[in-house]
DRENPA-3360 file (N, C-alpha, C; in nm, 2 decimals, always signed):
BEGIN
1 = XXXXXXXX = +8.60/+0.48/-0.79/+8.67/+0.45/-0.92/+8.56/+0.44/-1.03 ~ +8.60/+0.48/-1.15/+8.51/+0.48/-1.26/+8.49/+0.34/-1.31 ~ +8.37/+0.30/-1.34/+8.35/+0.17/-1.41/+8.27/+0.20/-1.54 ~ +8.26/+0.10/-1.62/+8.18/+0.11/-1.75/+8.04/+0.14/-1.71 ~ +7.99/+0.09/-1.60/+7.85/+0.12/-1.57/+7.83/+0.26/-1.53 ~ +7.93/+0.33/-1.49/+7.91/+0.47/-1.45/+7.90/+0.56/-1.57 ~ +7.94/+0.51/-1.69/+7.94/+0.60/-1.81/+7.81/+0.56/-1.89 ~ +7.70/+0.63/-1.87/+7.59/+0.57/-1.92/+7.49/+0.66/-1.98;
9 = XXXXXXXX = +7.38/+0.61/-2.04/+7.26/+0.69/-2.08/+7.23/+0.80/-1.98 ~ +7.32/+0.90/-2.00/+7.32/+1.01/-1.90/+7.18/+1.06/-1.88 ~ +7.10/+1.07/-1.98/+6.96/+1.13/-1.96/+6.88/+1.04/-1.87 ~ +6.90/+0.90/-1.88/+6.83/+0.81/-1.80/+6.88/+0.82/-1.65 ~ +7.01/+0.83/-1.64/+7.07/+0.84/-1.50/+7.03/+0.97/-1.43 ~ +7.02/+1.07/-1.51/+6.99/+1.20/-1.45/+6.85/+1.20/-1.39 ~ +6.77/+1.11/-1.44/+6.63/+1.11/-1.39/+6.62/+1.01/-1.27 ~ +6.73/+0.93/-1.24/+6.72/+0.83/-1.13/+6.77/+0.89/-1.00;
17 = XXXXXXXX = +6.73/+0.84/-0.89/+6.78/+0.88/-0.76/+6.93/+0.86/-0.75 ~ +7.00/+0.94/-0.67/+7.15/+0.92/-0.65/+7.18/+0.78/-0.61 ~ +7.29/+0.72/-0.67/+7.34/+0.59/-0.63/+7.30/+0.49/-0.73 ~ +7.19/+0.51/-0.81/+7.15/+0.41/-0.91/+7.24/+0.43/-1.04 ~ +7.27/+0.32/-1.10/+7.35/+0.32/-1.23/+7.27/+0.25/-1.34 ~ +7.28/+0.29/-1.46/+7.22/+0.22/-1.57/+7.33/+0.17/-1.66 ~ +7.31/+0.06/-1.73/+7.41/+0.01/-1.82/+7.39/+0.08/-1.95 ~ +7.49/+0.15/-2.00/+7.48/+0.24/-2.11/+7.60/+0.22/-2.21;
25 = XXXXXXXX = +7.57/+0.24/-2.33/+7.68/+0.23/-2.43/+7.77/+0.36/-2.42 ~ +7.89/+0.35/-2.47/+7.98/+0.46/-2.48/+7.92/+0.56/-2.59 ~ +7.93/+0.69/-2.57/+7.89/+0.79/-2.66/+8.01/+0.84/-2.74 ~ +8.00/+0.83/-2.87/+8.11/+0.88/-2.96/+8.12/+1.03/-2.96 ~ +8.25/+1.08/-2.98/+8.27/+1.22/-2.99/+8.41/+1.25/-3.05 ~ +8.43/+1.37/-3.07/+8.56/+1.42/-3.13/+8.63/+1.51/-3.03 ~ +8.76/+1.47/-2.99/+8.84/+1.54/-2.90/+8.95/+1.62/-2.96 ~ +8.96/+1.75/-2.93/+9.08/+1.82/-2.99/+9.20/+1.80/-2.91;
33 = XXXXXXXX = +9.20/+1.81/-2.78/+9.32/+1.79/-2.69/+9.27/+1.78/-2.55 ~ +9.37/+1.75/-2.46/+9.35/+1.75/-2.32/+9.46/+1.83/-2.25 ~ +9.43/+1.88/-2.13/+9.53/+1.95/-2.05/+9.51/+1.90/-1.91 ~ +9.62/+1.84/-1.85/+9.62/+1.80/-1.71/+9.69/+1.91/-1.63 ~ +9.62/+1.96/-1.53/+9.68/+2.06/-1.45/+9.64/+2.20/-1.48 ~ +9.53/+2.22/-1.55/+9.49/+2.36/-1.59/+9.45/+2.43/-1.46 ~ +9.49/+2.56/-1.46/+9.47/+2.64/-1.34/+9.38/+2.76/-1.36 ~ +9.33/+2.78/-1.48/+9.25/+2.90/-1.52/+9.12/+2.87/-1.57;
41 = XXXXXXXX = +9.08/+2.75/-1.57/+8.95/+2.70/-1.63/+8.85/+2.65/-1.52 ~ +8.84/+2.72/-1.41/+8.76/+2.68/-1.30/+8.84/+2.68/-1.17 ~ +8.78/+2.64/-1.06/+8.85/+2.64/-0.93/+8.95/+2.53/-0.92 ~ +9.06/+2.55/-0.85/+9.16/+2.45/-0.83/+9.23/+2.40/-0.95 ~ +9.29/+2.29/-0.94/+9.37/+2.23/-1.06/+9.27/+2.14/-1.13 ~ +9.27/+2.15/-1.27/+9.17/+2.08/-1.34/+9.22/+2.00/-1.46 ~ +9.14/+1.90/-1.49/+9.16/+1.82/-1.62/+9.07/+1.90/-1.72 ~ +9.13/+1.95/-1.82/+9.05/+2.02/-1.92/+9.04/+1.94/-2.05;
49 = XXXXXXXX = +8.92/+1.91/-2.09/+8.90/+1.84/-2.21/+8.85/+1.93/-2.32 ~ +8.93/+1.95/-2.42/+8.89/+2.04/-2.53/+8.83/+1.96/-2.64 ~ +8.70/+1.99/-2.67/+8.63/+1.92/-2.78/+8.64/+1.99/-2.91 ~ +8.63/+1.92/-3.02/+8.64/+1.97/-3.15/+8.50/+2.01/-3.20 ~ +8.50/+2.12/-3.28/+8.38/+2.17/-3.34/+8.34/+2.30/-3.28 ~ +8.31/+2.40/-3.36/+8.26/+2.53/-3.32/+8.20/+2.61/-3.43 ~ +8.08/+2.67/-3.41/+8.02/+2.75/-3.51/+8.06/+2.89/-3.52 ~ +8.13/+2.94/-3.41/+8.17/+3.08/-3.41/+8.31/+3.09/-3.49;
57 = XXXXXXXX = +8.33/+3.20/-3.54/+8.46/+3.23/-3.61/+8.52/+3.36/-3.55 ~ +8.55/+3.35/-3.43/+8.60/+3.47/-3.36/+8.73/+3.52/-3.42 ~ +8.74/+3.65/-3.44/+8.86/+3.70/-3.50/+8.99/+3.67/-3.42 ~ +8.97/+3.66/-3.29/+9.09/+3.64/-3.20/+9.11/+3.49/-3.16 ~ +9.04/+3.40/-3.22/+9.04/+3.26/-3.18/+9.19/+3.21/-3.19 ~ +9.23/+3.15/-3.08/+9.37/+3.09/-3.08/+9.37/+2.94/-3.11 ~ +9.25/+2.88/-3.14/+9.25/+2.74/-3.18/+9.16/+2.72/-3.30 ~ +9.19/+2.79/-3.41/+9.11/+2.77/-3.53/+9.12/+2.62/-3.58;
65 = XXXXXXXX = +9.21/+2.55/-3.53/+9.22/+2.41/-3.57/+9.12/+2.32/-3.49 ~ +9.04/+2.39/-3.41/+8.93/+2.32/-3.34/+8.79/+2.35/-3.40 ~ +8.78/+2.42/-3.51/+8.66/+2.46/-3.56/+8.57/+2.35/-3.62 ~ +8.64/+2.25/-3.67/+8.57/+2.14/-3.74/+8.59/+2.01/-3.66 ~ +8.49/+1.93/-3.64/+8.50/+1.81/-3.56/+8.60/+1.71/-3.62 ~ +8.61/+1.70/-3.75/+8.70/+1.61/-3.81/+8.84/+1.65/-3.79 ~ +8.87/+1.77/-3.74/+9.01/+1.81/-3.71/+9.05/+1.75/-3.58 ~ +8.95/+1.70/-3.50/+8.99/+1.64/-3.37/+9.01/+1.49/-3.39;
73 = XXXXXXXX = +9.02/+1.42/-3.28/+9.05/+1.27/-3.28/+8.92/+1.20/-3.23 ~ +8.87/+1.10/-3.31/+8.76/+1.03/-3.27/+8.78/+0.96/-3.14 ~ +8.68/+0.97/-3.05/+8.70/+0.91/-2.92/+8.56/+0.86/-2.87 ~ +8.55/+0.82/-2.74/+8.42/+0.79/-2.69/+8.42/+0.82/-2.54 ~ +8.30/+0.84/-2.48/+8.29/+0.88/-2.34/+8.35/+0.78/-2.25 ~ +8.35/+0.65/-2.28/+8.40/+0.55/-2.19/+8.55/+0.57/-2.18 ~ +8.62/+0.58/-2.29/+8.77/+0.60/-2.29/+8.81/+0.73/-2.22 ~ +8.73/+0.84/-2.25/+8.77/+0.96/-2.18/+8.75/+0.95/-2.03;
81 = XXXXXXXX = +8.64/+0.89/-1.99/+8.62/+0.88/-1.84/+8.72/+0.79/-1.78 ~ +8.77/+0.68/-1.84/+8.87/+0.60/-1.79/+9.00/+0.68/-1.77 ~ +9.03/+0.77/-1.86/+9.15/+0.85/-1.84/+9.13/+0.95/-1.73 ~ +9.02/+1.01/-1.72/+8.99/+1.11/-1.61/+9.00/+1.04/-1.48 ~ +8.95/+0.91/-1.47/+8.94/+0.84/-1.34/+9.08/+0.82/-1.29 ~ +9.19/+0.82/-1.37/+9.32/+0.80/-1.32/+9.37/+0.92/-1.24 ~ +9.30/+1.03/-1.26/+9.34/+1.16/-1.19/+9.25/+1.20/-1.08 ~ +9.15/+1.12/-1.05/+9.04/+1.16/-0.96/+9.10/+1.20/-0.83;
89 = XXXXXXXX = +9.18/+1.12/-0.76/+9.23/+1.16/-0.63/+9.31/+1.29/-0.64 ~ +9.39/+1.30/-0.74/+9.47/+1.42/-0.75/+9.38/+1.54/-0.77 ~ +9.28/+1.54/-0.85/+9.19/+1.65/-0.88/+9.12/+1.69/-0.75 ~ +9.07/+1.59/-0.67/+9.00/+1.62/-0.55/+9.10/+1.68/-0.45 ~ +9.22/+1.63/-0.44/+9.31/+1.68/-0.34/+9.35/+1.83/-0.38 ~ +9.35/+1.86/-0.51/+9.38/+1.99/-0.55/+9.26/+2.09/-0.56 ~ +9.15/+2.04/-0.50/+9.02/+2.12/-0.50/+8.98/+2.16/-0.64 ~ +9.00/+2.07/-0.74/+8.97/+2.10/-0.88/+8.86/+2.02/-0.93;
97 = XXXXXXXX = +8.88/+1.98/-1.05/+8.77/+1.90/-1.12/+8.80/+1.89/-1.27 ~ +8.69/+1.88/-1.34/+8.70/+1.86/-1.49/+8.63/+1.98/-1.56 ~ +8.69/+2.04/-1.66/+8.63/+2.14/-1.74/+8.62/+2.09/-1.88 ~ +8.50/+2.10/-1.94/+8.48/+2.08/-2.08/+8.48/+2.21/-2.16 ~ +8.58/+2.22/-2.25/+8.60/+2.34/-2.33/+8.61/+2.30/-2.48 ~ +8.66/+2.39/-2.56/+8.67/+2.36/-2.70/+8.76/+2.45/-2.78 ~ +8.73/+2.47/-2.90/+8.60/+2.45/-2.97/+8.48/+2.49/-2.88 ~ +8.37/+2.43/-2.90/+8.25/+2.45/-2.83/+8.19/+2.32/-2.79;
105 = XXXXXXXX = +8.19/+2.28/-2.66/+8.14/+2.15/-2.62/+7.99/+2.13/-2.66 ~ +7.91/+2.23/-2.67/+7.77/+2.21/-2.70/+7.75/+2.18/-2.85 ~ +7.85/+2.18/-2.93/+7.84/+2.12/-3.07/+7.81/+1.97/-3.05 ~ +7.86/+1.91/-2.95/+7.85/+1.77/-2.92/+7.78/+1.74/-2.79 ~ +7.65/+1.78/-2.78/+7.58/+1.77/-2.65/+7.57/+1.64/-2.59 ~ +7.55/+1.53/-2.67/+7.54/+1.40/-2.61/+7.67/+1.35/-2.55 ~ +7.78/+1.37/-2.63/+7.91/+1.33/-2.58/+7.95/+1.42/-2.45 ~ +7.92/+1.55/-2.46/+7.95/+1.63/-2.35/+7.87/+1.59/-2.22;
113 = XXXXXXXX = +7.75/+1.55/-2.24/+7.67/+1.51/-2.12/+7.72/+1.38/-2.07 ~ +7.75/+1.29/-2.15/+7.80/+1.16/-2.11/+7.93/+1.17/-2.02 ~ +8.01/+1.26/-2.06/+8.14/+1.29/-1.99/+8.10/+1.35/-1.85 ~ +8.02/+1.46/-1.86/+7.98/+1.52/-1.74/+7.91/+1.43/-1.64 ~ +7.82/+1.34/-1.69/+7.75/+1.25/-1.60/+7.85/+1.15/-1.53 ~ +7.95/+1.10/-1.61/+8.05/+1.02/-1.55/+8.13/+1.09/-1.45 ~ +8.17/+1.21/-1.47/+8.25/+1.29/-1.38/+8.17/+1.31/-1.25 ~ +8.04/+1.34/-1.26/+7.96/+1.36/-1.13/+7.95/+1.23/-1.06;
121 = XXXXXXXX = +7.95/+1.12/-1.13/+7.94/+0.99/-1.06/+8.07/+0.96/-0.99 ~ +8.18/+1.02/-1.04/+8.31/+1.00/-0.97/+8.33/+1.11/-0.86 ~ +8.23/+1.19/-0.84/+8.24/+1.29/-0.73/+8.32/+1.41/-0.76 ~ +8.34/+1.44/-0.89/+8.42/+1.55/-0.94/+8.34/+1.68/-0.97 ~ +8.40/+1.79/-0.94/+8.34/+1.92/-0.97/+8.35/+1.93/-1.13 ~ +8.25/+1.99/-1.19/+8.24/+2.00/-1.33/+8.22/+2.14/-1.37 ~ +8.28/+2.18/-1.48/+8.26/+2.31/-1.54/+8.25/+2.30/-1.69 ~ +8.16/+2.39/-1.74/+8.13/+2.39/-1.89/+8.18/+2.53/-1.94;
129 = XXXXXXXX = +8.27/+2.53/-2.03/+8.33/+2.65/-2.09/+8.26/+2.67/-2.23 ~ +8.17/+2.77/-2.24/+8.09/+2.78/-2.36/+8.07/+2.93/-2.40 ~ +8.05/+2.95/-2.53/+8.01/+3.08/-2.57/+7.86/+3.10/-2.56 ~ +7.79/+3.00/-2.53/+7.64/+3.02/-2.51/+7.56/+3.02/-2.63 ~ +7.62/+3.03/-2.75/+7.54/+3.04/-2.88/+7.45/+2.92/-2.90 ~ +7.50/+2.80/-2.85/+7.43/+2.68/-2.86/+7.36/+2.64/-2.73 ~ +7.33/+2.73/-2.65/+7.28/+2.70/-2.52/+7.15/+2.62/-2.52 ~ +7.07/+2.63/-2.63/+6.95/+2.55/-2.64/+6.99/+2.40/-2.66;
137 = XXXXXXXX = +7.11/+2.37/-2.69/+7.15/+2.23/-2.70/+7.17/+2.17/-2.56 ~ +7.18/+2.25/-2.46/+7.20/+2.20/-2.32/+7.07/+2.19/-2.25 ~ +7.01/+2.07/-2.24/+6.89/+2.05/-2.18/+6.91/+2.06/-2.03 ~ +6.80/+2.05/-1.95/+6.81/+2.06/-1.80/+6.89/+1.95/-1.74 ~ +6.88/+1.83/-1.81/+6.95/+1.72/-1.75/+7.10/+1.74/-1.77 ~ +7.15/+1.79/-1.88/+7.29/+1.82/-1.90/+7.33/+1.92/-1.79 ~ +7.26/+2.03/-1.78/+7.30/+2.14/-1.69/+7.29/+2.09/-1.55 ~ +7.21/+2.00/-1.51/+7.21/+1.94/-1.38/+7.34/+1.88/-1.34;
145 = XXXXXXXX = +7.42/+1.84/-1.44/+7.55/+1.78/-1.41/+7.67/+1.88/-1.42 ~ +7.63/+2.01/-1.43/+7.73/+2.12/-1.44/+7.73/+2.20/-1.31 ~ +7.85/+2.21/-1.25/+7.86/+2.29/-1.12/+7.88/+2.43/-1.15 ~ +7.95/+2.46/-1.26/+7.99/+2.60/-1.29/+7.99/+2.62/-1.44 ~ +7.94/+2.73/-1.49/+7.95/+2.77/-1.63/+8.05/+2.88/-1.65 ~ +8.15/+2.86/-1.74/+8.24/+2.96/-1.78/+8.18/+3.02/-1.91 ~ +8.12/+3.13/-1.90/+8.04/+3.19/-2.01/+8.12/+3.30/-2.08 ~ +8.15/+3.28/-2.20/+8.22/+3.38/-2.28/+8.12/+3.47/-2.35;
153 = XXXXXXXX = +8.10/+3.59/-2.30/+8.02/+3.69/-2.37/+8.12/+3.79/-2.44 ~ +8.13/+3.78/-2.57/+8.25/+3.84/-2.64/+8.23/+3.98/-2.67 ~ +8.11/+4.03/-2.67/+8.08/+4.17/-2.70/+7.93/+4.19/-2.66 ~ +7.89/+4.32/-2.65/+7.75/+4.35/-2.60/+7.67/+4.44/-2.69 ~ +7.70/+4.43/-2.82/+7.60/+4.48/-2.92/+7.60/+4.38/-3.03 ~ +7.48/+4.37/-3.10/+7.47/+4.28/-3.21/+7.57/+4.31/-3.32 ~ +7.59/+4.44/-3.35/+7.69/+4.47/-3.46/+7.83/+4.42/-3.42 ~ +7.87/+4.46/-3.30/+8.01/+4.42/-3.27/+8.02/+4.27/-3.26;
161 = XXXXXXXX = +7.92/+4.20/-3.20/+7.93/+4.06/-3.18/+7.93/+3.99/-3.31 ~ +7.85/+4.03/-3.40/+7.85/+3.96/-3.53/+7.97/+3.99/-3.61 ~ +8.03/+4.11/-3.60/+8.15/+4.14/-3.67/+8.27/+4.05/-3.61 ~ +8.26/+4.03/-3.48/+8.37/+3.96/-3.41/+8.36/+3.81/-3.43 ~ +8.23/+3.75/-3.43/+8.22/+3.61/-3.42/+8.15/+3.55/-3.54 ~ +8.08/+3.63/-3.62/+8.01/+3.58/-3.74/+7.87/+3.52/-3.70 ~ +7.83/+3.53/-3.57/+7.70/+3.48/-3.53/+7.63/+3.58/-3.45 ~ +7.50/+3.56/-3.42/+7.42/+3.65/-3.34/+7.45/+3.65/-3.19;
169 = XXXXXXXX = +7.43/+3.76/-3.12/+7.45/+3.77/-2.98/+7.33/+3.71/-2.90 ~ +7.21/+3.73/-2.95/+7.09/+3.71/-2.87/+7.08/+3.57/-2.81 ~ +7.12/+3.46/-2.88/+7.11/+3.33/-2.82/+7.20/+3.31/-2.69 ~ +7.31/+3.38/-2.69/+7.40/+3.38/-2.57/+7.33/+3.45/-2.46 ~ +7.26/+3.56/-2.48/+7.19/+3.63/-2.38/+7.08/+3.55/-2.32 ~ +7.01/+3.48/-2.41/+6.90/+3.40/-2.37/+6.95/+3.29/-2.28 ~ +7.06/+3.23/-2.31/+7.12/+3.12/-2.23/+7.16/+3.18/-2.10 ~ +7.22/+3.30/-2.10/+7.27/+3.36/-1.97/+7.15/+3.38/-1.88;
177 = XXXXXXXX = +7.04/+3.43/-1.93/+6.92/+3.45/-1.85/+6.86/+3.31/-1.80 ~ +6.87/+3.21/-1.88/+6.83/+3.08/-1.83/+6.91/+3.03/-1.72 ~ +7.04/+3.05/-1.73/+7.13/+3.01/-1.62/+7.10/+3.08/-1.49 ~ +7.07/+3.21/-1.51/+7.03/+3.29/-1.39/+6.90/+3.24/-1.33 ~ +6.81/+3.21/-1.41/+6.68/+3.15/-1.36/+6.70/+3.02/-1.28 ~ +6.80/+2.95/-1.32/+6.84/+2.82/-1.26/+6.93/+2.84/-1.14 ~ +6.98/+2.96/-1.12/+7.08/+3.00/-1.02/+7.20/+2.91/-1.03 ~ +7.24/+2.89/-1.16/+7.36/+2.82/-1.19/+7.48/+2.92/-1.18;
185 = XXXXXXXX = +7.58/+2.89/-1.10/+7.70/+2.97/-1.09/+7.77/+3.00/-1.22 ~ +7.80/+3.12/-1.25/+7.87/+3.16/-1.37/+7.99/+3.24/-1.34 ~ +8.10/+3.21/-1.42/+8.22/+3.30/-1.43/+8.21/+3.36/-1.57 ~ +8.20/+3.49/-1.58/+8.19/+3.56/-1.71/+8.33/+3.58/-1.76 ~ +8.35/+3.56/-1.89/+8.48/+3.58/-1.95/+8.46/+3.69/-2.06 ~ +8.56/+3.78/-2.06/+8.55/+3.89/-2.16/+8.69/+3.92/-2.21 ~ +8.71/+3.89/-2.34/+8.84/+3.92/-2.40/+8.85/+4.06/-2.45 ~ +8.95/+4.13/-2.40/+8.96/+4.28/-2.43/+9.06/+4.29/-2.54;
193 = XXXXXXXX = +9.01/+4.34/-2.66/+9.08/+4.36/-2.78/+9.08/+4.50/-2.82 ~ +9.20/+4.57/-2.82/+9.20/+4.71/-2.86/+9.14/+4.73/-2.99 ~ +9.06/+4.83/-3.00/+8.99/+4.87/-3.13/+8.88/+4.78/-3.17 ~ +8.85/+4.68/-3.09/+8.74/+4.59/-3.12/+8.64/+4.57/-3.01 ~ +8.69/+4.53/-2.89/+8.60/+4.51/-2.78/+8.63/+4.60/-2.66 ~ +8.69/+4.72/-2.69/+8.72/+4.82/-2.59/+8.62/+4.94/-2.59 ~ +8.50/+4.92/-2.64/+8.40/+5.02/-2.64/+8.34/+5.03/-2.50 ~ +8.36/+5.14/-2.43/+8.32/+5.14/-2.29/+8.17/+5.15/-2.27;
201 = XXXXXXXX = +8.10/+5.20/-2.37/+7.95/+5.20/-2.35/+7.90/+5.06/-2.36 ~ +7.96/+4.98/-2.45/+7.92/+4.84/-2.46/+7.96/+4.76/-2.33 ~ +8.08/+4.78/-2.28/+8.13/+4.71/-2.17/+8.04/+4.75/-2.05 ~ +8.00/+4.87/-2.03/+7.92/+4.91/-1.92/+7.78/+4.84/-1.94 ~ +7.73/+4.83/-2.06/+7.61/+4.75/-2.08/+7.62/+4.61/-2.03 ~ +7.73/+4.55/-2.07/+7.76/+4.41/-2.03/+7.77/+4.40/-1.88 ~ +7.84/+4.49/-1.81/+7.85/+4.49/-1.67/+7.71/+4.50/-1.60 ~ +7.63/+4.59/-1.65/+7.49/+4.60/-1.59/+7.41/+4.47/-1.61;
209 = XXXXXXXX = +7.42/+4.41/-1.73/+7.36/+4.29/-1.76/+7.40/+4.18/-1.66 ~ +7.53/+4.17/-1.64/+7.59/+4.07/-1.56/+7.55/+4.09/-1.41 ~ +7.55/+4.21/-1.37/+7.50/+4.25/-1.23/+7.36/+4.20/-1.21 ~ +7.27/+4.23/-1.31/+7.13/+4.21/-1.29/+7.10/+4.06/-1.30 ~ +7.19/+3.98/-1.36/+7.16/+3.83/-1.36/+7.16/+3.77/-1.22 ~ +7.25/+3.82/-1.14/+7.25/+3.78/-1.00/+7.33/+3.65/-0.97 ~ +7.38/+3.58/-1.07/+7.45/+3.45/-1.05/+7.59/+3.46/-1.10 ~ +7.64/+3.58/-1.14/+7.78/+3.59/-1.19/+7.87/+3.60/-1.07;
217 = XXXXXXXX = +7.95/+3.50/-1.04/+8.04/+3.50/-0.92/+8.16/+3.59/-0.95 ~ +8.21/+3.60/-1.07/+8.33/+3.68/-1.10/+8.33/+3.70/-1.25 ~ +8.41/+3.81/-1.29/+8.43/+3.84/-1.43/+8.58/+3.84/-1.45 ~ +8.62/+3.76/-1.55/+8.76/+3.75/-1.59/+8.78/+3.83/-1.72 ~ +8.85/+3.94/-1.70/+8.88/+4.03/-1.82/+9.02/+3.98/-1.87 ~ +9.01/+3.92/-1.99/+9.13/+3.85/-2.05/+9.20/+3.94/-2.15 ~ +9.33/+3.96/-2.14/+9.39/+4.04/-2.24/+9.41/+3.97/-2.37 ~ +9.38/+4.03/-2.48/+9.40/+3.97/-2.62/+9.55/+3.94/-2.64;
225 = XXXXXXXX = +9.57/+3.83/-2.70/+9.71/+3.80/-2.75/+9.70/+3.73/-2.88 ~ +9.80/+3.73/-2.96/+9.80/+3.66/-3.09/+9.89/+3.54/-3.10 ~ +9.91/+3.47/-2.98/+10.00/+3.36/-2.98/+9.95/+3.24/-3.07 ~ +9.82/+3.24/-3.10/+9.77/+3.14/-3.19/+9.77/+3.18/-3.34 ~ +9.83/+3.29/-3.37/+9.82/+3.34/-3.51/+9.88/+3.24/-3.61 ~ +9.98/+3.17/-3.57/+10.04/+3.07/-3.67/+9.94/+2.96/-3.71 ~ +9.85/+2.93/-3.62/+9.75/+2.83/-3.65/+9.66/+2.87/-3.77 ~ +9.63/+3.00/-3.78/+9.55/+3.05/-3.89/+9.61/+3.02/-4.02;
233 = XXXXXXXX = +9.74/+3.04/-4.03/+9.81/+3.00/-4.16/+9.80/+2.86/-4.18 ~ +9.81/+2.78/-4.08/+9.80/+2.63/-4.09/+9.66/+2.59/-4.15 ~ +9.55/+2.66/-4.11/+9.42/+2.62/-4.17/+9.39/+2.70/-4.29 ~ +9.48/+2.78/-4.34/+9.46/+2.86/-4.46/+9.36/+2.97/-4.46 ~ +9.35/+3.04/-4.34/+9.26/+3.15/-4.32/+9.34/+3.27/-4.28 ~ +9.31/+3.39/-4.35/+9.38/+3.51/-4.31/+9.35/+3.55/-4.17 ~ +9.45/+3.60/-4.09/+9.44/+3.64/-3.96/+9.43/+3.79/-3.95 ~ +9.31/+3.84/-3.92/+9.28/+3.99/-3.93/+9.34/+4.07/-3.82;
241 = XXXXXXXX = +9.38/+4.01/-3.71/+9.43/+4.08/-3.60/+9.59/+4.07/-3.59 ~ +9.65/+4.04/-3.69/+9.80/+4.03/-3.69/+9.87/+4.15/-3.63 ~ +9.82/+4.27/-3.66/+9.89/+4.39/-3.62/+9.82/+4.45/-3.50 ~ +9.73/+4.38/-3.43/+9.67/+4.44/-3.31/+9.75/+4.41/-3.19 ~ +9.78/+4.51/-3.11/+9.86/+4.50/-2.99/+9.78/+4.44/-2.88 ~ +9.84/+4.39/-2.77/+9.76/+4.35/-2.65/+9.72/+4.48/-2.58 ~ +9.62/+4.47/-2.50/+9.57/+4.59/-2.43/+9.68/+4.64/-2.33 ~ +9.68/+4.76/-2.30/+9.78/+4.82/-2.20/+9.73/+4.78/-2.06;
249 = XXXXXXXX = +9.82/+4.78/-1.97/+9.78/+4.75/-1.83/+9.67/+4.85/-1.78 ~ +9.68/+4.98/-1.83/+9.59/+5.08/-1.79/+9.45/+5.05/-1.85 ~ +9.44/+5.00/-1.97/+9.31/+4.97/-2.03/+9.25/+4.85/-1.96 ~ +9.33/+4.75/-1.93/+9.28/+4.64/-1.86/+9.22/+4.68/-1.72 ~ +9.30/+4.76/-1.65/+9.25/+4.80/-1.51/+9.13/+4.88/-1.52 ~ +9.12/+4.97/-1.62/+9.00/+5.05/-1.64/+8.88/+4.97/-1.67 ~ +8.90/+4.86/-1.75/+8.79/+4.77/-1.78/+8.74/+4.69/-1.65 ~ +8.84/+4.64/-1.58/+8.80/+4.57/-1.46/+8.73/+4.66/-1.36;
257 = XXXXXXXX = +8.78/+4.79/-1.35/+8.71/+4.88/-1.26/+8.57/+4.91/-1.30 ~ +8.54/+4.91/-1.43/+8.41/+4.93/-1.47/+8.31/+4.82/-1.42 ~ +8.36/+4.69/-1.43/+8.28/+4.58/-1.38/+8.27/+4.59/-1.23 ~ +8.38/+4.63/-1.16/+8.37/+4.64/-1.01/+8.27/+4.75/-0.97 ~ +8.26/+4.86/-1.05/+8.17/+4.96/-1.02/+8.03/+4.92/-1.01 ~ +8.00/+4.81/-1.08/+7.86/+4.75/-1.08/+7.85/+4.64/-0.97 ~ +7.94/+4.64/-0.88/+7.93/+4.54/-0.77/+7.98/+4.40/-0.80 ~ +8.05/+4.38/-0.91/+8.10/+4.25/-0.96/+8.25/+4.23/-0.92;
265 = XXX = +8.29/+4.11/-0.89/+8.43/+4.08/-0.87/+8.49/+4.06/-1.01 ~ +8.60/+4.14/-1.03/+8.66/+4.13/-1.16/+8.81/+4.11/-1.15 ~ +8.87/+4.02/-1.23/+9.01/+3.99/-1.22/+9.07/+4.01/-1.36;
% end
C-alpha cells in the first residue's frame, strides 16, 4: 500500500538500495486527465495519467487542450499516488501498470519522476509515453524507474518532422539512441497520415533505424483520425487536416509490412 513516505525525493531514493524510503515532500504538477482501464498504452490494463504541457504542435494532435500546463489541473505527486494506490491490486491482476502520457510528461520531469518512483515502490509496471524531443530532461534516475518507453517518432526527415510538429527531429533520435544504449524496451509509435507521413522512403528509413537500435519490441502503426478536431476550435487554432481522410486498410497494411520486412513486429 502506498504511504506518504513512498512518495519522495525520487532522486534520493533512486540512489538508495531497494527497500529504503526517504521522507520527501509532494512534488507539484499539472494533470490534464486520467484514464482507468486503458488497453493501448502498454501491456495489460493500465492507469493512464495524462499530464499537461507540450512543446510540439503536431498537425494531427487530438488533445490541443493539453498544450499548456495551465490548461490542466494543479495537483501533486502525493495525491496522484494515493489515487493510483486504490487500483494497485486490480492493475497487477490485469498484468498492467501505470502509463504517464500527455501532453508531454517530460515537460514536468520532477513531477513525472516522483510519480514513477512511487509506482515502482508499489510494485507496478511503468511506461513513459513521449515524443522524445525533451529526452534530455529524463536523467538516468528517472529512466531507471521506467520499464517501457512508448516512443512517438512522427516522421523521419527533418523537413517533414518540422512541418508536422514545429520542432526538430534530431533530439528525438538522440533520445532513441540513448534508450538503445541502456537497453530500455521501446514500443515505437507511428501515426500514418495520408499526404503527410505516408512517404515510403522515409518510412523505410525509420524502419531501418528502429531495426538497428535493437531495443524496439514492436511498432504500432496508428491510423490518423480527426476525432479531436472540435478541440482545435475550442482553443481557437485552425485545424489544417480537417479534410484529410483516414488511411485505407491497404495503406496501413503496406506500412506495417514495410516494418515487418526489416524484422520488426508491427501492429
